[in-house]
C-alpha positions as CSV (number, residue, x, y, z in Angstrom):
1,M,0.1,0.1,0.0
2,T,1.5,3.0,-0.8
3,L,1.0,6.4,1.2
4,E,-1.7,7.4,-1.7
5,D,-3.6,4.9,-0.5
6,E,-3.5,5.6,3.3
7,I,-4.5,9.1,2.6
8,I,-7.6,8.2,0.2
9,G,-8.1,5.5,2.4
10,K,-8.6,2.8,-0.7
11,Q,-6.5,1.1,-3.1
12,V,-6.5,3.7,-6.0
13,L,-7.2,2.2,-9.1
14,S,-5.1,4.7,-11.4
15,K,-2.7,7.2,-10.7
16,Q,-4.0,10.5,-10.2
17,S,-2.0,13.7,-9.0
18,L,-3.5,14.8,-5.6
19,V,-2.1,18.4,-6.5
20,L,-4.1,20.8,-8.7
21,R,-1.8,22.9,-10.7
22,V,-2.2,26.2,-11.3
23,T,0.0,28.5,-13.4
24,D,1.8,31.0,-11.6
25,S,0.8,33.8,-13.4
26,D,-2.9,33.3,-12.5
27,F,-2.0,32.7,-8.8
28,Q,-0.2,35.9,-8.8
29,R,-2.7,38.0,-10.4
30,E,-5.2,36.8,-7.8
31,V,-3.1,37.3,-4.8
32,L,-1.8,41.0,-6.3
33,E,-6.1,41.8,-6.9
34,K,-6.9,40.5,-3.0
35,L,-3.9,42.7,-2.2
36,S,-5.5,45.9,-3.9
37,R,-8.8,45.3,-2.9
38,L,-7.3,45.3,0.9
39,E,-5.2,48.4,0.3
40,A,-8.0,50.2,-1.0
41,K,-9.9,49.2,2.1
42,M,-7.6,50.0,4.5
43,E,-7.1,53.5,2.4
44,M,-10.8,54.2,2.8
45,L,-10.8,53.0,6.7
46,V,-7.3,54.8,8.1
47,G,-7.3,57.8,5.2
48,G,-4.7,58.4,3.0
49,P,-4.3,62.0,2.2
50,Q,-7.7,63.2,3.2
51,P,-9.2,62.0,6.5
52,G,-10.4,58.5,6.7
53,R,-13.9,57.2,7.8
54,M,-12.0,56.2,11.5
55,K,-10.8,59.8,11.9
56,A,-14.4,61.2,10.8
57,A,-15.7,58.9,13.3
58,E,-13.3,59.9,16.1
59,D,-13.9,63.7,15.6
60,R,-18.2,63.2,15.8
61,L,-17.7,60.8,18.6
62,M,-15.5,63.6,20.6
63,V,-18.0,66.1,19.6
64,L,-21.2,64.1,21.2
65,E,-19.1,63.2,23.9
66,K,-18.3,67.4,24.5
67,S,-22.3,68.2,24.3
68,D,-23.1,65.0,26.8
69,V,-21.0,66.3,29.7
70,R,-22.5,69.8,28.9
71,R,-25.9,68.3,29.2
72,G,-25.3,66.7,32.4
73,V,-23.9,69.9,33.6
74,Y,-27.0,71.7,32.8
75,D,-29.3,69.0,34.0
76,R,-27.6,68.8,37.2
77,L,-28.2,72.8,37.9
78,V,-31.7,72.7,36.3
79,N,-32.2,69.6,39.0
80,A,-30.7,71.7,41.8
81,A,-32.6,75.0,41.2
82,I,-36.1,72.7,41.1
83,A,-34.7,71.2,44.5
84,F,-34.2,74.5,46.1
85,V,-37.5,76.0,45.1
86,I,-39.4,72.8,46.5
87,S,-37.5,72.9,49.8
88,A,-38.3,76.0,50.2
89,A,-41.8,76.0,49.2
90,I,-41.9,72.9,52.1
91,A,-39.9,75.2,54.9
92,M,-42.0,78.6,54.1
93,H,-45.4,77.3,53.5
94,D,-46.8,78.3,56.6
95,H,-45.3,82.0,56.2
96,L,-46.5,82.1,52.7
97,W,-50.0,80.7,52.9
98,V,-53.2,81.5,55.3
99,K,-53.3,79.0,58.0
């Protein structure tokens, strides 16, 4: 029993090559096409001479974070003012309204 027989797991009646032959030029062309597509995608994400999508997304994220922090501060100030007015009304209700 030969190595091919062991790989296939049965007797081979005719000798057939287990290797698929591909010409070098076809393989090289296919690899270069894939590399060029990959390079184009990377440039689109990272950006070449122009800012890429990732840079634009990071800039938008920073603007959103700043506005979120600013809005949080305004919300706290408004809540503090409302709490102060309600506390003052509760504390002064005997003096403000008729008994």
